Z-matrix of the N, CA and C atoms (Angstrom, degrees):
N
C 1 1.474
C 2 1.536 1 109.44
N 3 1.331 2 116.99 1 136.57
C 4 1.475 3 119.25 2 177.34
C 5 1.515 4 109.86 3 -68.57
N 6 1.344 5 118.30 4 152.19
C 7 1.455 6 120.02 5 -179.06
C 8 1.523 7 112.28 6 -67.90
N 9 1.314 8 115.26 7 154.32
C 10 1.473 9 121.56 8 177.42
C 11 1.543 10 107.57 9 -72.92
N 12 1.328 11 115.29 10 131.82
C 13 1.463 12 121.10 11 -177.77
C 14 1.518 13 110.21 12 -94.68
N 15 1.319 14 116.38 13 120.00
C 16 1.458 15 123.60 14 -176.71
C 17 1.526 16 110.73 15 -113.67
N 18 1.331 17 116.23 16 132.59
C 19 1.470 18 121.74 17 175.52
C 20 1.507 19 108.40 18 -116.42
N 21 1.310 20 117.39 19 133.99
C 22 1.480 21 122.66 20 -179.84
C 23 1.513 22 110.33 21 -103.49
N 24 1.307 23 117.73 22 130.31
C 25 1.460 24 122.70 23 173.62
C 26 1.524 25 107.47 24 -118.56
N 27 1.327 26 115.26 25 103.70
C 28 1.468 27 120.81 26 -178.65
C 29 1.511 28 107.63 27 -153.12
N 30 1.322 29 116.56 28 140.36
C 31 1.491 30 120.46 29 -176.15
C 32 1.512 31 111.72 30 -67.18
N 33 1.321 32 118.14 31 -21.07
C 34 1.466 33 120.95 32 -173.91
C 35 1.516 34 112.33 33 -106.00
N 36 1.314 35 115.88 34 123.27
C 37 1.457 36 121.16 35 175.93
C 38 1.522 37 110.83 36 -62.07
N 39 1.314 38 116.90 37 -33.46
C 40 1.466 39 121.80 38 -179.88
C 41 1.519 40 111.30 39 -59.79
N 42 1.366 41 116.37 40 -39.78
C 43 1.456 42 120.41 41 177.90
C 44 1.518 43 110.34 42 -64.38
N 45 1.334 44 116.24 43 -45.42
C 46 1.464 45 120.41 44 -179.59
C 47 1.542 46 110.25 45 -61.32
N 48 1.325 47 117.33 46 -40.57
C 49 1.451 48 120.14 47 178.66
C 50 1.517 49 111.79 48 -64.48
N 51 1.338 50 115.80 49 -40.08
C 52 1.455 51 119.17 50 178.06
C 53 1.519 52 112.42 51 -63.97
N 54 1.319 53 116.19 52 -38.83
C 55 1.470 54 120.67 53 178.78
C 56 1.527 55 111.09 54 -67.95
N 57 1.331 56 115.78 55 -38.89
C 58 1.476 57 119.22 56 176.37
C 59 1.532 58 110.04 57 -60.67
N 60 1.306 59 116.42 58 -41.21
C 61 1.462 60 120.78 59 179.96
C 62 1.524 61 110.40 60 -64.91
N 63 1.329 62 117.06 61 -42.15
C 64 1.452 63 120.90 62 -178.79
C 65 1.512 64 112.42 63 -66.25
N 66 1.326 65 117.82 64 -32.67
C 67 1.459 66 121.05 65 -173.88
C 68 1.507 67 113.33 66 -99.49
N 69 1.326 68 116.01 67 3.61
C 70 1.462 69 120.61 68 -174.53
C 71 1.538 70 111.91 69 -59.51
N 72 1.332 71 117.76 70 -32.37
C 73 1.452 72 119.70 71 -177.01
C 74 1.527 73 113.66 72 -92.72
N 75 1.335 74 115.42 73 13.52
C 76 1.473 75 120.27 74 176.67
C 77 1.537 76 108.00 75 -104.01
N 78 1.338 77 119.07 76 91.24
C 79 1.442 78 121.00 77 -172.93
C 80 1.534 79 114.78 78 -62.69
N 81 1.330 80 115.72 79 -22.05
C 82 1.461 81 117.83 80 -179.71
C 83 1.522 82 113.22 81 -92.93
N 84 1.331 83 117.44 82 7.72
C 85 1.466 84 122.77 83 176.28
C 86 1.526 85 108.47 84 -124.02
N 87 1.310 86 117.27 85 120.54
C 88 1.463 87 121.55 86 -178.49
C 89 1.521 88 110.57 87 -124.32
N 90 1.334 89 117.38 88 124.51
C 91 1.470 90 121.52 89 176.25
C 92 1.514 91 107.46 90 -81.08
N 93 1.314 92 115.34 91 117.10
C 94 1.472 93 119.80 92 -175.38
C 95 1.521 94 113.97 93 -102.13
N 96 1.344 95 117.46 94 -6.63
C 97 1.458 96 118.54 95 179.55
C 98 1.517 97 112.17 96 -177.27
N 99 1.334 98 113.82 97 165.19
C 100 1.477 99 122.04 98 179.05
C 101 1.509 100 108.37 99 -142.44
N 102 1.340 101 117.92 100 129.06
C 103 1.435 102 123.31 101 174.76
C 104 1.515 103 110.05 102 -121.31
N 105 1.324 104 116.51 103 143.59
C 106 1.464 105 119.59 104 -177.43
C 107 1.524 106 112.31 105 -97.70
N 108 1.328 107 118.25 106 -5.95
C 109 1.473 108 121.58 107 176.68
C 110 1.542 109 108.15 108 -137.21
N 111 1.341 110 115.00 109 161.13
C 112 1.449 111 118.71 110 176.70
C 113 1.494 112 113.21 111 -64.27
N 114 1.336 113 116.61 112 -39.44
C 115 1.457 114 119.46 113 179.95
C 116 1.524 115 111.52 114 -66.40
N 117 1.325 116 115.97 115 -38.25
C 118 1.481 117 119.00 116 177.19
C 119 1.505 118 111.69 117 -62.41
N 120 1.320 119 116.44 118 -37.05
C 121 1.472 120 120.49 119 176.68
C 122 1.526 121 110.19 120 -62.81
N 123 1.307 122 116.87 121 -49.05
C 124 1.473 123 120.76 122 -178.52
C 125 1.525 124 110.99 123 -63.21
N 126 1.322 125 117.77 124 -34.60
C 127 1.453 126 121.38 125 179.06
C 128 1.529 127 111.13 126 -71.17
N 129 1.319 128 116.73 127 -30.66
C 130 1.471 129 120.54 128 -175.50
C 131 1.529 130 112.86 129 -81.64
N 132 1.312 131 118.44 130 -31.64
C 133 1.472 132 120.50 131 -170.15
C 134 1.535 133 114.12 132 -63.00
N 135 1.337 134 121.69 133 -35.60
C 136 1.462 135 117.97 134 179.93
C 137 1.526 136 113.98 135 -58.50
N 138 1.327 137 116.96 136 -29.05
C 139 1.466 138 120.45 137 179.42
C 140 1.515 139 113.65 138 -103.84
N 141 1.319 140 116.27 139 3.59
C 142 1.482 141 121.17 140 -178.96
C 143 1.542 142 108.14 141 -137.47
N 144 1.331 143 118.07 142 80.61
C 145 1.455 144 119.57 143 179.92
C 146 1.539 145 111.25 144 -58.46
N 147 1.313 146 115.93 145 133.77
C 148 1.462 147 120.53 146 -177.86
C 149 1.523 148 109.65 147 -134.74
N 150 1.341 149 115.12 148 162.97
C 151 1.440 150 121.60 149 176.95
C 152 1.511 151 112.39 150 -101.86
N 153 1.335 152 115.80 151 -31.88
C 154 1.465 153 119.38 152 -177.43
C 155 1.530 154 109.19 153 -148.66
N 156 1.341 155 115.60 154 143.73
C 157 1.448 156 122.44 155 177.02
C 158 1.528 157 108.38 156 -116.97
N 159 1.331 158 115.64 157 131.24
C 160 1.456 159 121.20 158 171.75
C 161 1.531 160 105.59 159 -95.92
N 162 1.337 161 115.42 160 108.97
C 163 1.480 162 120.92 161 -166.12
C 164 1.505 163 112.53 162 -113.53
N 165 1.347 164 116.34 163 117.04
C 166 1.464 165 121.68 164 173.22
C 167 1.518 166 109.85 165 -70.38
N 168 1.329 167 116.67 166 140.71
C 169 1.468 168 121.17 167 -178.69
C 170 1.540 169 109.88 168 -76.36
N 171 1.329 170 117.22 169 -39.73
C 172 1.482 171 121.14 170 -174.81
C 173 1.510 172 110.76 171 -94.69
N 174 1.304 173 116.81 172 69.32
C 175 1.448 174 121.59 173 177.14
C 176 1.540 175 109.96 174 -93.94
N 177 1.323 176 117.30 175 143.15
C 178 1.473 177 119.32 176 175.36
C 179 1.526 178 111.82 177 -74.68
N 180 1.316 179 117.32 178 162.14
C 181 1.461 180 125.97 179 179.11
C 182 1.518 181 111.76 180 71.97
N 183 1.314 182 117.39 181 -63.37
C 184 1.461 183 122.19 182 177.24
C 185 1.519 184 106.32 183 -131.90
N 186 1.340 185 117.87 184 111.78
C 187 1.472 186 118.91 185 -171.90
C 188 1.535 187 110.77 186 -72.09
N 189 1.340 188 114.20 187 170.82
C 190 1.456 189 119.72 188 -175.14
C 191 1.490 190 115.93 189 -60.97
N 192 1.336 191 117.92 190 -33.27
C 193 1.439 192 120.84 191 -178.83
C 194 1.528 193 110.75 192 -69.35
N 195 1.320 194 116.40 193 -47.10
C 196 1.468 195 119.67 194 176.98
C 197 1.523 196 111.08 195 -66.47
N 198 1.322 197 117.02 196 -36.14
C 199 1.452 198 120.60 197 175.81
C 200 1.507 199 110.80 198 -62.79
N 201 1.324 200 116.90 199 -42.80
C 202 1.459 201 121.59 200 179.49
C 203 1.540 202 109.97 201 -59.90
N 204 1.300 203 116.29 202 -42.73
C 205 1.463 204 119.52 203 179.51
C 206 1.524 205 111.46 204 -59.92
N 207 1.328 206 116.13 205 -42.68
C 208 1.477 207 119.87 206 179.89
C 209 1.531 208 111.89 207 -72.35
N 210 1.315 209 116.56 208 -33.03
C 211 1.458 210 120.04 209 175.95
C 212 1.521 211 110.71 210 -61.76
N 213 1.310 212 116.17 211 -44.47
C 214 1.458 213 119.68 212 -179.31
C 215 1.508 214 111.73 213 -63.44
N 216 1.340 215 116.20 214 -34.56
C 217 1.464 216 119.04 215 -178.73
C 218 1.544 217 111.57 216 -76.15
N 219 1.338 218 116.70 217 -39.02
C 220 1.474 219 120.17 218 -173.67
C 221 1.523 220 114.70 219 -97.81
N 222 1.342 221 116.17 220 -25.92
C 223 1.469 222 119.12 221 -177.43
C 224 1.529 223 109.46 222 -137.21
N 225 1.333 224 116.31 223 64.33
C 226 1.469 225 119.75 224 -173.63
C 227 1.514 226 114.75 225 -63.43
N 228 1.341 227 116.95 226 -19.61
C 229 1.454 228 119.98 227 -178.52
C 230 1.531 229 112.85 228 -81.45
N 231 1.328 230 117.73 229 -12.31
C 232 1.456 231 120.81 230 -176.80
C 233 1.530 232 109.36 231 -84.96
N 234 1.348 233 115.10 232 131.07
C 235 1.452 234 120.44 233 176.26
C 236 1.526 235 108.19 234 -81.72
N 237 1.324 236 115.69 235 146.79
C 238 1.458 237 120.32 236 -179.27
C 239 1.524 238 110.03 237 -130.09
N 240 1.349 239 115.15 238 129.40
C 241 1.443 240 122.04 239 173.38
C 242 1.520 241 107.87 240 -114.80
N 243 1.345 242 116.68 241 112.95
C 244 1.460 243 120.66 242 178.00
C 245 1.512 244 109.03 243 -67.85
N 246 1.357 245 115.25 244 147.20
C 247 1.480 246 120.19 245 -173.68
C 248 1.532 247 105.99 246 -145.63
N 249 1.322 248 118.47 247 114.07
C 250 1.454 249 119.38 248 -172.79
C 251 1.511 250 112.58 249 -161.89
N 252 1.331 251 116.04 250 159.30
C 253 1.473 252 119.81 251 169.49
C 254 1.493 253 110.78 252 -79.75
N 255 1.328 254 117.89 253 -18.25
C 256 1.451 255 122.48 254 -179.44
C 257 1.536 256 109.03 255 -76.32
N 258 1.317 257 115.82 256 129.28
C 259 1.467 258 118.91 257 -177.84
C 260 1.536 259 112.46 258 -127.88
N 261 1.337 260 116.86 259 4.11
C 262 1.466 261 120.04 260 -179.53
C 263 1.529 262 111.04 261 -63.82
N 264 1.308 263 115.72 262 152.99
C 265 1.454 264 122.07 263 -174.24
C 266 1.534 265 112.03 264 -57.18
N 267 1.331 266 118.84 265 -38.36
C 268 1.456 267 119.01 266 -176.65
C 269 1.507 268 112.80 267 -63.39
N 270 1.327 269 117.75 268 -32.74
C 271 1.468 270 120.11 269 179.38
C 272 1.547 271 109.92 270 -79.35
N 273 1.307 272 116.28 271 -43.59
C 274 1.476 273 120.18 272 179.89
C 275 1.529 274 109.90 273 -58.47
N 276 1.320 275 115.14 274 -51.72
C 277 1.452 276 118.24 275 -175.59
C 278 1.538 277 112.13 276 -71.81
N 279 1.320 278 117.60 277 -33.88
C 280 1.450 279 119.11 278 178.62
C 281 1.529 280 110.25 279 -62.79
N 282 1.311 281 117.72 280 -42.45
C 283 1.473 282 120.52 281 178.17
C 284 1.524 283 110.93 282 -65.62
N 285 1.310 284 116.44 283 -40.67
C 286 1.484 285 119.56 284 -179.89
C 287 1.528 286 110.11 285 -66.77
N 288 1.317 287 117.16 286 -42.09
C 289 1.440 288 120.87 287 -179.41
C 290 1.521 289 110.62 288 -61.18
N 291 1.333 290 115.81 289 -40.86
C 292 1.472 291 119.54 290 -177.55
C 293 1.516 292 112.71 291 -78.24
N 294 1.331 293 117.99 292 -6.14
C 295 1.457 294 119.76 293 172.55
C 296 1.504 295 118.01 294 121.74
N 297 1.314 296 119.17 295 1.48
C 298 1.454 297 120.07 296 176.17
C 299 1.512 298 110.51 297 -64.39
N 300 1.335 299 116.38 298 139.06
C 301 1.451 300 120.54 299 -177.76
C 302 1.522 301 112.11 300 -90.13
N 303 1.315 302 116.53 301 -3.63
C 304 1.452 303 119.52 302 178.99
C 305 1.514 304 111.39 303 -169.40
N 306 1.329 305 115.26 304 166.17
C 307 1.482 306 121.29 305 -179.19
C 308 1.514 307 106.84 306 -139.16
N 309 1.325 308 115.64 307 113.03
C 310 1.452 309 122.30 308 -178.41
C 311 1.504 310 109.39 309 -110.48
N 312 1.338 311 118.30 310 119.97
C 313 1.436 312 122.05 311 179.37
C 314 1.521 313 109.25 312 -83.22
N 315 1.325 314 116.37 313 129.34
C 316 1.468 315 120.73 314 -179.70
C 317 1.525 316 110.06 315 -61.48
N 318 1.313 317 114.35 316 151.84
C 319 1.461 318 120.05 317 179.23
C 320 1.523 319 111.28 318 105.20
N 321 1.336 320 116.56 319 -4.07
C 322 1.450 321 120.38 320 178.64
C 323 1.544 322 110.56 321 -82.18
N 324 1.304 323 115.07 322 -173.50
C 325 1.451 324 120.74 323 -176.48
C 326 1.512 325 112.49 324 -88.49
N 327 1.321 326 115.55 325 165.38
C 328 1.468 327 121.44 326 175.13
C 329 1.529 328 110.33 327 -61.04
N 330 1.331 329 116.34 328 -40.30
C 331 1.444 330 120.07 329 -179.44
C 332 1.526 331 111.27 330 -61.82
N 333 1.352 332 116.54 331 -37.21
C 334 1.457 333 119.05 332 179.97
C 335 1.519 334 110.71 333 -67.91
N 336 1.314 335 117.68 334 -38.45
C 337 1.452 336 122.10 335 176.80
C 338 1.517 337 110.56 336 -58.08
N 339 1.314 338 116.63 337 -47.13
C 340 1.448 339 121.26 338 -177.99
C 341 1.528 340 111.14 339 -65.23
N 342 1.329 341 115.93 340 -43.56
C 343 1.455 342 120.41 341 177.22
C 344 1.525 343 111.43 342 -60.69
N 345 1.330 344 115.70 343 -43.96
C 346 1.461 345 120.78 344 -178.26
C 347 1.526 346 110.00 345 -63.46
N 348 1.346 347 118.53 346 -45.47
C 349 1.425 348 122.18 347 179.61
C 350 1.536 349 111.87 348 -61.21
N 351 1.325 350 116.20 349 -44.36
C 352 1.471 351 120.02 350 -178.15
C 353 1.530 352 111.56 351 -69.30
N 354 1.326 353 115.77 352 -35.04
C 355 1.461 354 119.64 353 178.45
C 356 1.523 355 110.61 354 -63.55
N 357 1.336 356 115.14 355 -45.66
C 358 1.475 357 121.40 356 178.94
C 359 1.517 358 110.38 357 -63.26
N 360 1.314 359 117.66 358 -43.32
C 361 1.462 360 122.68 359 -176.79
C 362 1.529 361 110.84 360 -65.68
N 363 1.325 362 116.29 361 -29.73
C 364 1.464 363 121.10 362 -178.59
C 365 1.519 364 111.95 363 -86.08
N 366 1.362 365 116.41 364 3.71
C 367 1.446 366 119.52 365 177.15
C 368 1.519 367 115.32 366 95.27
N 369 1.338 368 116.97 367 6.02
C 370 1.457 369 121.37 368 179.45
C 371 1.526 370 112.30 369 -93.72
N 372 1.307 371 114.90 370 -177.76
C 373 1.474 372 120.64 371 175.58
C 374 1.516 373 108.24 372 -119.47
N 375 1.334 374 115.39 373 137.50
C 376 1.478 375 118.64 374 178.60
C 377 1.518 376 109.69 375 -123.55
N 378 1.341 377 115.51 376 130.20
C 379 1.450 378 121.23 377 174.03
C 380 1.533 379 108.67 378 -125.17
N 381 1.314 380 116.85 379 126.62
C 382 1.467 381 120.10 380 172.31
C 383 1.528 382 108.73 381 -57.70
N 384 1.328 383 114.79 382 152.22
C 385 1.454 384 118.27 383 -179.84
C 386 1.525 385 111.40 384 -58.44
N 387 1.337 386 117.90 385 -38.62
C 388 1.469 387 121.54 386 179.47
C 389 1.532 388 110.24 387 -63.17
N 390 1.322 389 116.28 388 -40.86
C 391 1.483 390 119.70 389 179.09
C 392 1.513 391 110.50 390 -68.30
N 393 1.306 392 117.05 391 -39.99
C 394 1.479 393 120.68 392 179.24
C 395 1.526 394 110.95 393 -63.25
N 396 1.343 395 115.98 394 -43.66
C 397 1.464 396 119.66 395 179.46
C 398 1.518 397 110.38 396 -63.38
N 399 1.322 398 116.53 397 -40.79
C 400 1.455 399 120.41 398 -179.19
C 401 1.531 400 111.01 399 -61.88
N 402 1.324 401 116.42 400 -42.93
C 403 1.459 402 119.96 401 177.91
C 404 1.525 403 111.41 402 -63.35
N 405 1.322 404 116.44 403 -46.51
C 406 1.454 405 120.59 404 -179.59
C 407 1.513 406 111.35 405 -62.06
N 408 1.317 407 117.05 406 -43.46
C 409 1.480 408 120.47 407 -179.29
C 410 1.529 409 110.93 408 -68.18
N 411 1.332 410 115.88 409 -37.86
C 412 1.437 411 120.46 410 178.84
C 413 1.519 412 112.83 411 -61.17
N 414 1.323 413 115.68 412 -41.89
C 415 1.464 414 119.29 413 179.83
C 416 1.521 415 113.13 414 -73.71
N 417 1.338 416 115.91 415 -16.88
C 418 1.450 417 118.76 416 177.41
C 419 1.512 418 111.96 417 -67.63
N 420 1.336 419 117.77 418 -19.03
C 421 1.475 420 121.52 419 -175.47
C 422 1.528 421 112.17 420 -117.63
N 423 1.328 422 117.03 421 19.12
C 424 1.451 423 118.85 422 179.70
C 425 1.522 424 109.42 423 -142.38
N 426 1.330 425 115.80 424 153.67
C 427 1.446 426 120.67 425 176.06
C 428 1.509 427 112.27 426 -92.00
N 429 1.333 428 116.57 427 1.46
C 430 1.469 429 119.97 428 -178.65
C 431 1.534 430 110.34 429 -68.61
N 432 1.315 431 115.22 430 156.51
C 433 1.464 432 121.21 431 -176.41
C 434 1.526 433 111.18 432 -74.57
N 435 1.309 434 115.68 433 159.33
C 436 1.449 435 121.88 434 -178.80
C 437 1.526 436 112.62 435 -66.75
N 438 1.343 437 118.05 436 -13.48
C 439 1.461 438 119.19 437 -178.65
C 440 1.529 439 111.27 438 -75.18
N 441 1.345 440 115.73 439 -6.51
C 442 1.474 441 119.86 440 175.58
C 443 1.518 442 114.31 441 73.28
N 444 1.326 443 118.40 442 18.21
C 445 1.442 444 122.01 443 -174.71
C 446 1.522 445 112.72 444 -55.11
N 447 1.331 446 117.15 445 -31.77
C 448 1.470 447 120.74 446 -173.82
C 449 1.523 448 113.54 447 -70.01
N 450 1.317 449 117.26 448 -11.28
C 451 1.457 450 120.40 449 -174.12
C 452 1.537 451 112.30 450 -71.38
N 453 1.329 452 117.88 451 -37.76
C 454 1.446 453 121.00 452 -172.90
C 455 1.530 454 113.29 453 -56.34
N 456 1.315 455 118.12 454 133.28
C 457 1.453 456 122.59 455 178.14
C 458 1.531 457 109.44 456 -105.85
N 459 1.327 458 115.66 457 142.03
C 460 1.456 459 119.98 458 176.80
C 461 1.534 460 108.50 459 -78.30
N 462 1.314 461 115.61 460 166.92
C 463 1.455 462 120.46 461 176.65
C 464 1.518 463 111.13 462 -58.55
N 465 1.317 464 116.94 463 -43.91
C 466 1.464 465 120.99 464 179.05
C 467 1.535 466 111.77 465 -62.03
N 468 1.332 467 116.48 466 -41.20
C 469 1.470 468 120.15 467 178.34
C 470 1.508 469 111.15 468 -64.82
N 471 1.286 470 118.19 469 -36.39
C 472 1.460 471 121.08 470 176.44
C 473 1.519 472 111.31 471 -64.58
N 474 1.345 473 115.55 472 -41.54
C 475 1.467 474 119.96 473 178.49
C 476 1.538 475 109.35 474 -60.93
N 477 1.308 476 116.75 475 -44.32
C 478 1.443 477 121.69 476 -177.33
C 479 1.519 478 112.03 477 -65.31
N 480 1.329 479 115.97 478 -45.41
C 481 1.462 480 118.27 479 -177.64
C 482 1.535 481 111.06 480 -66.03
N 483 1.292 482 117.40 481 -33.22
C 484 1.481 483 120.33 482 175.86
C 485 1.554 484 110.18 483 -64.85
N 486 1.322 485 115.95 484 -42.64
C 487 1.469 486 119.93 485 -179.56
C 488 1.528 487 111.55 486 -69.00
N 489 1.315 488 115.74 487 -35.67
C 490 1.469 489 120.42 488 175.43
C 491 1.533 490 109.47 489 -60.70
N 492 1.330 491 115.46 490 -45.42
C 493 1.457 492 120.18 491 -179.67
C 494 1.530 493 112.62 492 -65.19
N 495 1.348 494 115.98 493 -24.30
C 496 1.470 495 121.09 494 177.30
C 497 1.517 496 111.03 495 -87.93
N 498 1.361 497 117.34 496 10.65
C 499 1.450 498 124.74 497 173.73
C 500 1.524 499 112.36 498 68.19
N 501 1.330 500 116.73 499 30.28
C 502 1.464 501 120.22 500 175.03
C 503 1.519 502 109.53 501 -79.30
N 504 1.325 503 116.96 502 142.87
C 505 1.464 504 121.20 503 177.12
C 506 1.515 505 109.26 504 -77.32
N 507 1.336 506 116.39 505 167.61
C 508 1.466 507 120.32 506 176.91
C 509 1.517 508 111.08 507 -57.45
N 510 1.324 509 116.27 508 -40.10
C 511 1.453 510 120.08 509 -179.84
C 512 1.518 511 112.11 510 -65.37
N 513 1.325 512 116.98 511 -41.50
C 514 1.452 513 120.88 512 179.98
C 515 1.541 514 110.92 513 -68.74
N 516 1.321 515 116.30 514 -36.30
C 517 1.474 516 119.89 515 177.18
C 518 1.519 517 110.01 516 -66.45
N 519 1.345 518 115.46 517 -43.25
C 520 1.476 519 119.50 518 179.83
C 521 1.529 520 109.95 519 -61.13
N 522 1.311 521 117.41 520 -42.84
C 523 1.461 522 120.66 521 -179.88
C 524 1.515 523 111.79 522 -65.62
N 525 1.321 524 116.40 523 -41.09
C 526 1.462 525 119.69 524 -177.78
C 527 1.519 526 112.26 525 -67.29
N 528 1.344 527 116.92 526 -33.68
C 529 1.459 528 121.52 527 -174.30
C 530 1.536 529 112.20 528 -103.05
N 531 1.340 530 116.52 529 0.84
C 532 1.459 531 122.05 530 177.90
C 533 1.536 532 111.75 531 59.41
N 534 1.340 533 114.51 532 45.84
C 535 1.464 534 121.36 533 176.05
C 536 1.518 535 107.62 534 -132.63
N 537 1.318 536 117.17 535 171.77
C 538 1.467 537 120.80 536 -178.67
C 539 1.534 538 110.20 537 -83.17
N 540 1.329 539 114.70 538 160.93
C 541 1.452 540 119.78 539 177.68
C 542 1.513 541 110.72 540 -64.41
N 543 1.339 542 116.79 541 -36.16
C 544 1.455 543 119.66 542 178.47
C 545 1.527 544 110.43 543 -62.01
N 546 1.326 545 116.95 544 -37.10
C 547 1.469 546 120.67 545 179.01
C 548 1.543 547 109.20 546 -67.01
N 549 1.329 548 116.24 547 -39.88
C 550 1.471 549 119.30 548 176.66
C 551 1.520 550 111.38 549 -60.43
N 552 1.354 551 114.93 550 -45.10
C 553 1.469 552 119.06 551 178.64
C 554 1.507 553 112.59 552 -59.76
N 555 1.330 554 115.06 553 -40.91
C 556 1.470 555 119.83 554 178.50
C 557 1.514 556 111.37 555 -63.76
N 558 1.329 557 115.93 556 -43.06
C 559 1.466 558 120.03 557 177.43
C 560 1.521 559 111.36 558 -60.77
N 561 1.329 560 116.92 559 -43.90
C 562 1.456 561 120.69 560 -178.81
C 563 1.534 562 110.84 561 -61.96
N 564 1.314 563 114.88 562 -42.00
C 565 1.473 564 119.97 563 179.13
C 566 1.529 565 109.81 564 -63.26
N 567 1.342 566 116.67 565 -44.46
C 568 1.455 567 120.54 566 -179.80
C 569 1.531 568 111.47 567 -64.47
N 570 1.345 569 115.72 568 -38.10
C 571 1.471 570 119.72 569 179.15
C 572 1.536 571 111.03 570 -63.99
N 573 1.319 572 117.59 571 -40.47
C 574 1.448 573 119.44 572 178.44
C 575 1.521 574 111.28 573 -63.14
N 576 1.323 575 115.93 574 -37.48
C 577 1.470 576 119.82 575 177.81
C 578 1.517 577 110.91 576 -67.88
N 579 1.311 578 117.08 577 -45.95
C 580 1.467 579 120.76 578 -179.41
C 581 1.520 580 113.14 579 -61.85
N 582 1.357 581 114.94 580 -40.20
C 583 1.448 582 119.03 581 -173.07
C 584 1.538 583 111.67 582 -96.05
N 585 1.329 584 116.26 583 1.77
C 586 1.449 585 121.37 584 177.57
C 587 1.537 586 111.51 585 56.68
N 588 1.348 587 116.63 586 44.61
C 589 1.440 588 121.50 587 176.45
C 590 1.533 589 108.46 588 -118.78
N 591 1.310 590 117.12 589 158.82
C 592 1.473 591 120.81 590 -171.88
C 593 1.523 592 114.31 591 -109.29
N 594 1.309 593 117.84 592 -5.50
C 595 1.456 594 118.79 593 -175.18
C 596 1.509 595 110.94 594 -152.81
N 597 1.333 596 114.70 595 172.72
C 598 1.466 597 120.86 596 175.76
C 599 1.521 598 109.67 597 -60.15
N 600 1.321 599 117.45 598 -35.00
C 601 1.470 600 120.31 599 -179.89
C 602 1.511 601 110.57 600 -60.15
N 603 1.337 602 117.17 601 -34.35
C 604 1.452 603 120.14 602 178.44
C 605 1.517 604 110.95 603 -67.05
N 606 1.333 605 116.94 604 -37.64
C 607 1.444 606 120.43 605 178.27
C 608 1.517 607 110.72 606 -66.83
N 609 1.348 608 116.18 607 -41.28
C 610 1.446 609 120.52 608 178.98
C 611 1.513 610 110.32 609 -63.61
N 612 1.295 611 118.42 610 -42.90
C 613 1.462 612 122.50 611 178.86
C 614 1.524 613 111.10 612 -60.47
N 615 1.348 614 115.50 613 -40.09
C 616 1.456 615 119.53 614 178.47
C 617 1.523 616 110.80 615 -59.86
N 618 1.342 617 114.79 616 -45.86
C 619 1.480 618 119.77 617 -178.74
C 620 1.528 619 110.74 618 -66.54
N 621 1.333 620 116.76 619 -39.05
C 622 1.463 621 120.17 620 -179.97
C 623 1.520 622 111.63 621 -68.47
N 624 1.323 623 116.14 622 -39.65
C 625 1.477 624 121.07 623 179.22
C 626 1.523 625 110.12 624 -60.72
N 627 1.322 626 116.23 625 -35.75
C 628 1.471 627 119.85 626 -178.23
C 629 1.528 628 111.44 627 -92.18
N 630 1.338 629 115.67 628 5.30
C 631 1.475 630 121.40 629 177.42
C 632 1.529 631 112.06 630 58.83
N 633 1.309 632 116.20 631 36.51
C 634 1.481 633 120.57 632 176.69
C 635 1.516 634 111.39 633 -76.02
N 636 1.334 635 116.60 634 -22.51
C 637 1.469 636 121.47 635 -179.73
C 638 1.510 637 108.55 636 -133.62
C-alpha cells in the first residue's frame, strides 16, 4: 500500500518541523508539503495530491474555517484534521460544520496525534478531550441544538465583527455598510448570542483569534 500523504497548514515552520519529527518513524505516513496560509494550501493542492490535511484554525490571510469551507467544495475527498490552540466551542463546531473530520488541540502527545490522524483516515471523527469538554460546556449554557447550527456567520456579520474589532462606532459601521445604526445594534446583539460572548471585548477576541484584523 502506498503511504498516506499528509499536508500541514500552519503559520509556523517550527510547528511543521516538530510534526515531521514526531511522524518520522511512521513509514505509512508521509508529509508532502507545508503551507503557512490557507490560500497557499489551496494553491498547492492541485499539484500535490494528498489524503489528509492537518489544518490550523488561526491562519493568516484566509483563516482555517474559511479554508475548510473551500477545501470541502474543491477537494471533497481530502480528510481534514483541525489542529489549534483554540478550543472554544465556536471554533470546534465551525470546523466540524464546514467538514473537518476531527479537532486536535495543540499541546497533546505524539501518540494522540497519531491516533487522531488514523481515526480520521479510517472515516471516524476525533475530538481532543479539551475540545469535547468545551463543546459540552458550551451547550450547557445555550438552547441551541447540538448540531452547532448557530455558529455560522453571514457575510454581513463577518463585515460587522471586523469593523467592531477595528474600533469603529455603530455610526461609522452603519455608514460604511449603508445600513442604519439600529440594524448594526441588532447585528451586534445577534453576534453575541451566536458566539456565546457577553461583551464587545468578546467579539474583538473572536476576530483577533481568527486573525481577521
